[in-house]
N, C-alpha and C positions, 0 to 999 in steps of 0.2 A: 438465471445464470448469475453467479456472483461477479461483482465488479471489483477490479483491482486498480489501485492508484499507481501511476508510474512517476518516478522521481520523488525526491524528498522535500522539495521546496514548493511553497504555495504558488509562486510565479510560474512554475513549470508544470503545474498539474494539468491533466487532460480534463475534458468536459465531464466524463463519467466520474472521475475522481472528485471534481468539485461538487457534483450532485451528492455523492456519499458524504462529503464533509458537511454540506449544508444540512442534510438529514440528521447527521450526528449532533450538530449544533442545536437544531430544533428540538431533538429528543432530550438533550441535556437541559435546555430551557424548560421543557415540559416537566422533567423530573423535579427541577428546583421549584417550579410553580406548584407542583403537587405536594411537595413537602411543606411549602409555606401555607398551603390551604388544607392541612390535615384536619384542622378543627372546624372547617366550614361545613355547613349543611349542604349536601349535594342533592339537588332536585333533578330527577330524570323526567324528561318530557318526550313523549312519542311525537316526532315531527311529521308534518305533512307538507309535501312539496307544493310551493306556490302560496302558502299561507304566510302572513306577516305576523311575527312574534315580537311583541313589545312587553318588556318586563324590567325588573330591577334586580341588581345584585349588590353585594357588599362583601366585607371580609368574613361575614358570618353566613353567606349564602352564595352558592355557585350553581349554575344551571347547566345541565347536559341534555342536548337534543339528540335523539336517536332516530335517524332516517334509514329506511330500508327500501331498496329498489332492485328490480331485476335488470341486470346488464345483459341484454340480448346478444346473441352471437352476431359478429360482424356489425356491432353497434355503431351508430353515428351520432350519439348524444352523450352528454356529460352533465355535470352539476355545476351551477354557478351560485355563489353565495354573496349576498350584499349585507353589509353591517353598518350601523350608524349609532353614534352616541354624542349628544351635545353636552352632556354633563361631565364627561370624562375630562381629566386634566393631566398635566405632566407628572404630578406627584402620585396620583392614583389613576393610572390608565385602565381601560377595560381590555382584558386579554381574551383572544379568540384562538382556540386550538382545534384544528380539524383532523380527525383520525380516520384513515381508511385502512383497508387490509394490508396494502403494500406501500402506503405513503402517509406522510404526516406534514401538516402545514400550520403555521401560526402567524398572527399579527396582533397589533395592538392599536387602540384608538385613545388619544389622538395619534395619528401617523405623521411622521416627518420625512420629507424628501429634501435632499441636499442640506439636511440639518437645520433648515430654517423655514420651510414651507409646511404649515400645519393643516391637517385635514381631519374631519370628524366622520368621514365616510370611506369605507374600504370595500372593494369587491374583488373576489378572486374566482378563477375557474379551476375546478379540480381535474386532475388527470384521470382519464377513464380507468376504471378498476380492472377490467379484464380485456384490455385493449388488444385486439388481434386474435382473441380466443375464438374457437369455432363452436362454442357451446354456450348455453345460457347459464348465468350464475347470479345468485342472490347476494347482493353486496350490502354491507352495513356501513353506515356513515355516522360518526359521532362528532358533535360540535360542542365543545366545552366553553362556557362564558364565565369569567371570574374577574375579581378585582380585590385589591387590598384596602379599599376605601372603608372607613368606619361608617360612612353614611351610604344610603342607597343611591345607586347610579342607574339611570334609565338608559336602555339601549333598544335597538330594533334589529331584527334579523329576518332574512328571507332566503330560503333555498329553493331553487327552481331547476327543473330539467330542461336543457336546451335541445331542441329537435333540429336546429340548423347548424349543428357543430361541424358537419362535413360540408366542405366546399365542393360545389359541382363544377365540372369543366365547362368553360364558355358561358357561365351564368354569373351575372353581376350580383355581388353581395354587399350589403350596407351594414356597417357597424358603428357604434358610438362609444369608444373608450374614453377614459379620463385619466388624470395622473395617478390616482390610486385605484383605478378600475381598469387594469390591462385586460386585453382579450386575445385569445388565440383560437385557431380553428384547424381542423384536420383535412388533409387532402391526400388522396391516393392516386398515383399516376395510372392513367388508363394503359392497357396493354399495348396500344398502338403508339403511345407517346414516350419517348425517351428523354425529352427536354421540353420544358414549358417556360413561359414568361408570366410572372405575377405582376400585374399592373394595378397600382393603387392611386387614387386621386382624391382630392378634397378641395372644397371651395374656400376654406380658411387657411391661414398660414400658421396655425398652432404647431409647434415643434413636436415631432413624433419620431419614432424609430420602428422600422419593420424588419423583422428577422425571420430566418428560415431555420428550423431546428429538426433534429431527429425526434422521432416519437418515443422519447424516453422521459421518465419522470424523475425528479421534479423538473418543470419547465422553467427556463430562464425568462421570466416575465416581469422583471423589475428593472429600474434604471441602473441598479448596481450590478446586475448579473446578465443583462441582455447582451452585452458585448462579448460574452463568452460563447455566444451561439455561433453556428457554422457560417452563416451569411447574414449580414445586416446592413441597412442603409438608413441614414437620417432622412427626414421627409418634412416638407411644408405643404406644397400643393400637389405634388405627384412624385412617384418613384416607380421603378421597374427593376425586378430581379429575375435573372435567368437561372433556372434550377435544372440540374441534370439528375435524372432518376438514379443513375449508377452511384451517385455520391451519398445515397441515403439508404438506410436499412429497410428492406422489404418494400422499397419504392413508396415510402410513406413519409409525410412531413407535417410539422406544425407550422402554421403561419401566425406569427406573434406580432401584435401592435402594442407599443408602449408609448404613453404620452408623457412628455417632460413637464415639470412644474413651471418652467420659464422657457424662453426661446433662445437662450444663450448658446446652447449646443448647436443649434441650426444656424448660428451667425458667426460666433467667434470661437466655437469649440471649447466652451467652459472658461474662456479667458476673461471675458467681460460680462459676467452674469448680472452684475448690478445695472448694466446699461439697458437691460430688457426686463419688462414686467417688474417694475420696482415695487409693486404691491407686496406687502409682507406675506400675505397668505391668500393667493388666488384660490377660489373654491373650485371644486370639481365641476360645478355648474358652469363657471366661467370658462373652463378649459375642456369642455366636451367637444371632441373632434369627430365630425361625420366623415367616415372614410368609405369609399366605394372601391372595391377591387374585383378584378376578373382574371381568370387563369386561361391562357390560350396556348396553343402549340407554337413552337418556334418553326422557322422555315425548314423545309425538307432539303435533302441533299441535291435533288434536281433543281430546286430554286437557287441554291448556292452555285451550282455548276452553270446554270443559265446566266446568272448575273456576272460571274467572273469571266466567262467566255465572251459575253457581250462587250465588256470593257476591253479585253485583250484584242478582239477583232476590230473594235472601233479604232484603237490606236495603231494596230498593224495596217489598217487601211491607209494611214498616212504614208506608209512605205510604198504604196502604189501611187498616191497623189504626188509625192515629192518628185519622183522622176518626171512626171508629166509637167510639173511646175518648172523644173530645171530645163527641160527640152523647150517648153514654151518661151522661157526667158532667153535661152540661147538663140532660138529662132527669131524672136522679135528684135533683140539687141545686136545680133551678129557677134562675131568674135572680136576680140580686142585688136587694137591697131596693129596690123601686121605688115605695113609697108616697109620697104627697105630704108632704114634710117641711117645707113652708113654714110650716105653722101650729105645728109642734112644735120646729123647729130651735133657736129661742132658748131654750126651756125645757130642751132636752137639753143644750145647751152650758153653761147655767148649772149643771145637775146635774153635768155633767162637771167643771166648775171646782170646784164644791163638794166633789165626791168626791176630787179631787186634793189639795185642802187638807186634807181629812179624813185622807188617807193619811199626810201629813206629821205631823199631830197624833197619829195612832195610834202613831207610833214611840215616843212618850213615855208611852203608856198601855198597861199590860199587858192583853192580850186585847182590844185596841181594834178589831180587824177581825172582823167576823162571818163565819160560814162561807159565806154567800151572796155575800159581796163578795170580790174578789181582794185578795191581799196588796198587790200593786202592779198597777195596770191599764195596758193598752196606751195609754189616753188620756193618761197622764202623759208618754209618750215619743212622742206624735204631735201636738205642739203647733205645730210649725213650718209655714210656708206650704207647702202641697202643691206648688205650681208650682216653688218654689225647690228642694224636695227632688227633684222629678222631673228638673229640670235637673242637680242634683248627681249623681244615679244614672245619668243618661245618659252622663256622662263616663267611667263605668267601661268601656263598650264603645267609645266614641269614642276614648278614650286607648289601649285595648288594640289597636284596629285598626292604627294607624300603628306601634305597637311591634312587632306581629306581622309587618307587611310589611317593616320595616327589619331585623328579625331574620332573616326568611326568605330574603331575597335573597342575602346572603353565605353563608348556610348551604347553600342549594341549589347555589351555585357551588362551594363547598368540597367537598361530598360527591361531586358528580359529577366534580370534578377528581381526587379520591382514587380513584374508580372507574376513571377513564381510566388513571391511573398504575398501579393494581393490574393492569389488563388488559395494559398494555405491559411492565411489569417481570416479571410472572409469579410474583412472590413472594406466595404465597397465605397467608402468615402475617400479612399486614397487617390483614385484615378477619376478624372473629370470626363466621363464619356457622355455622349447623347444616348442615355440608356433606353429611350423609346425606340431607337433604331441601332442598337448595338448587336451585331451578328457574331456570336462567338464561333471559334473554330480552333480545336486543339487547346493549346495554352493561351491563345489570344482571346481576350474578352470582347474586342471590337475589331474583328478581322476586316470588316468593310472599310473602316477608317484607315487601316494600314494599307490594304490592297489598292485603294483608290489612288494612291500615289504612283501607281505604275505608269501613269501618263507622263510624269516628269522624267522617269528613267528612259522610257522608250523614245519619247520625242527629243530628249537631250542627246541620246545616242544617234538618232536620225540626223539631228542638226550637225553633230560632229562629222558624220559621214558626208553630208552635203558640203561642209567646209573643207573636208579632205579632198573631195572631187574638185572644188574650185581651186584649192591650193595646187593640186596636181596640174590642172589645166593652165594655171598661171605660170607654173615652173616650165611648162613646155613651150612657152612663148618667149620671144626675144626680150631681154631686159631693156627697159626704157626709162630714161630720166626726164623725158620731155613731155610725154603724153599721159593723160589720165591721172587719177589719184593713186599714190603709192599703195600697193596691196600687201598688207601684213596680216597674217591669219592667227597669230598667237593668241590675241585676246579673244577671238571668236572660238577657238578651241577651248579656252578657259571658261567662256560663257556656257558652252555645251556641257563641259564637265561639271560646272557649278549647278546646272539644271538637273543633271543626273544625281548629284549628291544631295540636292534639295529633296528629291523624291525619296532617297534613302533615309535622310535625317528626319524628314517629316513623317515617314513611316515609323521610325524609331520613337519619335515623340508621341505618336498616336497609339503605341503599344500601351502606354499608361500616361496620358496627358495630365500634367500637374504643374504646380508652382515650381517644383524643384528641377524640372527638365524642359522648361519653355524654350530655353536658348537653342535646343536641338532643332526646333522648328524654324527659328528665325535667323540663325547664323548665316546660312547660305542664301537666304532671301536678301540680306544686306549685301552679301558678296555678289549676287546676280545684279542687283541695282547699281552697285559701285562699278562693276566691270562694264556694264552696258553704258554708263555715263562716260567712262574712260574710252570705250571704243568709239562712241560718237565724236568725242573730242580728238581722239587719235587719228580719225579718218583724214582730217585736214590739217592736223598739227603733229605729224609723226615724230618730229625731232625733239619735242619738248614734253613728252609724257614721262611721268615718274617711273623709276625702275620697279620691278615686280615686288621686291622685298619691302620697298617703301609703301607701296599701295596696300599690301597685305598687312603691314604693321598698322596702317591707319584703320583698316577694317577691324583689326583686332582691338584697337582702342575703342572703336564704336561699339563692338560687342561687350567690352568691359563696361562702358557707360550704360549700356542696356541692362546689364546684370545689376549694377549699383542702383539704377533707377527702379527696378522691380523690387529689389530687396529693401531699399530705404523708402524712396518716394516722398520724403518729407519736404518742408518748405525750403530748408537750407540747400538740399540737393537741387531742387527746381531752380532756385536763384543761380547757383553755380553753373548748372547746365545751360541755362539761358544765356548767361554771360559768355561762356565758352562757345556756345553755338553762334552767337552774333559775331564774336571775334573771328571765328573760322570763316563765316560767310564774307566778312569784310576782306580778309586775306585772300580768299579765293576770288573775290570780285576784282581786286587789283591784279592778281595773277592772270586771270582770263582777259581782262581789258588790255593790260600792257604786254601780254604774251611773254611772261617771265618764267624763268626757272628758279626753283628754291635753292639759294646758296647764301654765302656770307654777305654778298653784296646786295641782297634783296632789299633791305630797308633803305639803303642809300639811293638805289635806283628808283624805288617807288616814290620817295620824297621828291626827287628831281622831276620825275614824270608828272607828278601831281602839280608841281610848281609851273611847269611848262604849259600844262593844260589850263590852269587857272589864268595864266597870262593870255592865252588865246581867247578865252571867254566862251568857247563852245567845244564840245567833245570832238577829238580828232577822228575817232573811229565810231561812227554813228551806229552801225549794226551791233557792234560789241557793247556799246553804251546801252542800247535797248535791252540786250540780253541781261546785262548786269543789273539794270533797273528792275526788270521783271523778277529776276532771281532774288533780289533784296526785298522787294515788296512781298513776295510769296513767303520767304523764309522768316522775315520779321513778323509777319502775321502768324505763322506757325509757332514761332518762339513765344510771342505774347499770349497766344491761345493756350499753349501748354502751361505756362507759368500761372495763368489765371485759373484755368479749369483743373489743373493737376490731375491728369488722366490716371485712372487706376491701372490700366493696361499700358505701361510705358513702352513695352516692346512693340506693340502695335502702333503706338504713336510715333516711335522712331522709324518704323518701317514706312509709315505714311509719309514721313519727310523724304525718304529715299524715292518712293514711288512718284510723288508729286513733282520732285525735281527732275526725275528721269522723263516723265511725261512732258513737263514744260520744255526741257531741252530738245526732246524729240520733235515736238510741235514747232518750236523755234527753228530747228534745223530744216525741217521740211518746208516751212514758209520761206526761209532765207534761200533755200535751194531753188524754189520756184521763182522768187523775185530776182535773184542775181543771174540766174541762167535764162530768164525770160521764156520759159517753156514749162509745160506740165510734166509731171513725173510719168514715166513709162507705164504701160498698162499692167505688166506683171507685178511691178512694185505696188501699184494702186490696189490690185486685187489682194495682195498679202496684207496691205495696210487696212483695207476694209474688213478683211477676215479678223485681223487683230482687234479692231473696234467691236466687231460683231460678237466676238467671244468674251471680251473684257467687260462689256456693259452688264450682261447677265451674271458674269462671274462675281463682280462686285456686289450685285444684288443678293446673290446667295451667300457671300462672305459675311455681310453685315447682319445676318440672322442671329448670330451669337447663340448657338445652341448650347454651348457649355463654356463657362468662364471661370478659370481658376483664380481670378481676382476676387471672387466671391466664395462664400462657404459652399460645401458640397450640396447641401439642401437647397440653397438659393440658386445654385447653378442648375440644378435639375428642374427648376421652375421654367427654364427656357428650353428644355428638351422637347423635340418634336418628332413626329412619326416619319417614316421613310417616304421619300418623294419620287424615287426612281427604281422601278422593278421590285418594289417592296423590299429593297435591299440596301440602297444607298440613301443617305440623308443629304441635307442642304450642303454640309461641309464637304461631303464626297463630290457633289456636283461642282462645288467650287474648285476642288482639286482637278477635276476633268477639264473644266472650262479655262481655268487659269493656265494649265499646262498648254492647252491649244493656243491661248492668247499670247503666252510668252514665246512659243515656237514661231508663230507667224510674225511677231514683233522682231525676233532675231533674223528671220528670213528677210524681212524688210530692210534691216540694217545691212545684211549680207549683200543684197543686190541693189541697194538704193542708188549708188553712184557708178554703176557699170555703164550708164549712158554717157559718162565723161571719158570713156577710154580713148576716144578719138579727138578729145579737146586738149589743146596745149595747156600744160600745167601752169604756165605763167598767166593764163586767162581764167583760171579757176579760183574763185573767191575762197578765202580762208575766213570763216566766221565762227 
């Protein structure tokens, strides 16, 4: 069937068109070579497969080897040719031209790769002559050897028939290609298989590329042409390619392995070639790569269905567990203070006002506070109108909702466009999957990594339902300004929404995880960490929390810093970031210790408070002083560690800062609650706290496996790929998604119910820490 080129420009040519152009170039070269060798004496030699031919040629003599073999029907063998010449040079190379009935191929020795690596040995595999024919055919093969040298040049040639050309399903095959000795093999899909995985491994880290091509000649088996193939991946120690039979003619493919002359392609993508293999001409012997590969079936539809339903039912079970937890909590803790406060409210408010004034006076009196009274009570920071505060905190989730929608729409469009381009181009180095456990479905190359984020969505929705129920029950009770901690649910709604959006954005990131879209996976992680810290602080300081737009602006600044850190990551950035980081910690320390709001008077007040505390000789607020010291020790350590080690994955480093500070504050909050209230936390809260720890410890263990790292090259990233660990469908990172979603859910449940035991405690007796 004749082939036609589409388009007029080389950059837009299809693969068949490129094959035709390549053949035309080779034929033109052959014609020029033949015209230049008209006067040469042509010697025809009847060749025998497997024999080594060593001879000499010059401008006065050229040799032609004629091989003849029977290409059997449904053949599984082809011819491989190895040539060598140590006498050839740049001025007078040895030319080899191989002619078949329907194909032509040529090369010369010395051969050059990347225009600087010189080789005196070249081996090529010939395309089968009657590939796919259902009858026997006698095929003629001619190999012409010539040179324009006035002196004799010695060469060696061997042609052999390969009987292992066809790859068998589920059988391990071992090959040993070299830079100028590429190899390819044939595979035909079994009738019962519509999709297979081709897994290749090697003990060395020599850079190679594996490609999957249609069974069309000529084959793209050089470093200049291999990237025109339909699917390809760079490789050091392992690689996996999933191939669908429907994408290839007659359900047949060639598996091609090409070795690079240096390792730059597998490290910096040809940018820093001089940094690797600085030897001028590494020999084929030095860069022979032993590759073992196996072809196996992908998972069946029933296995997909089993794995997805298992995850769905697991998280839906929480919708049964949650009502039980809520009923248990209500039963153990009883309802909120419901006594008639109309007769006592005035006196309690007076007591509260008097106590607040006493706290101010106590600062100037040594030992002014008695043990039974708090150093600073929650009543001091709960003076504002509850209705105004309720509206203020509602803005946290009402502002987050449009931000999430506006952010999500272009993100979804972008990542799915990346996936479409990935599927069309065939370059599988674009996306950083765990290819050893990438389960494709439809247009998604790693459906399991996307679907495993369902836990964040379902548990985030469940948490918002729980918050809504508590909010409703709270509204049904009489308003009180005397008992318990003020209950505002706006931040909790925002946390639940952020958890949902983390699932959506993490799913978007895992459509095609890469350097260019890492922020999709981390943006709402920062948001969750920031909102959780704010909620813990807001619990006992409701009057002095920043407005929603200020908080989100700060989070936007953090995300901007993360972007700059990933893009640059040089010494100058790390120094600037460390200085800013330490300054922010110092400002926050003063703000937390002195319980200040950020306004124009902030610097003057801070200086006055510092002066007063220095005059006293000891900290006025010991509990807050302990918190500030712990926060500074932790964050100064993280800052110095960052600037010294200069982590490659800055986004994860920044996320570590958020998580460690959140955990530190949560632990401090729980300890201070137990110490100041002189009683243990209630059973329901302890259970949710234990479940939080039980899920987070293994979650972190699965997270640090680093199956794929976009901070490295694609080939280096695949060195860390691992097989599935759950239901033969989910990998370590998927399990991290499951466990971290559960851990976050129970952590938020802990925050939701932690202080309900104070509902019958006078607000002026509740410590603010």
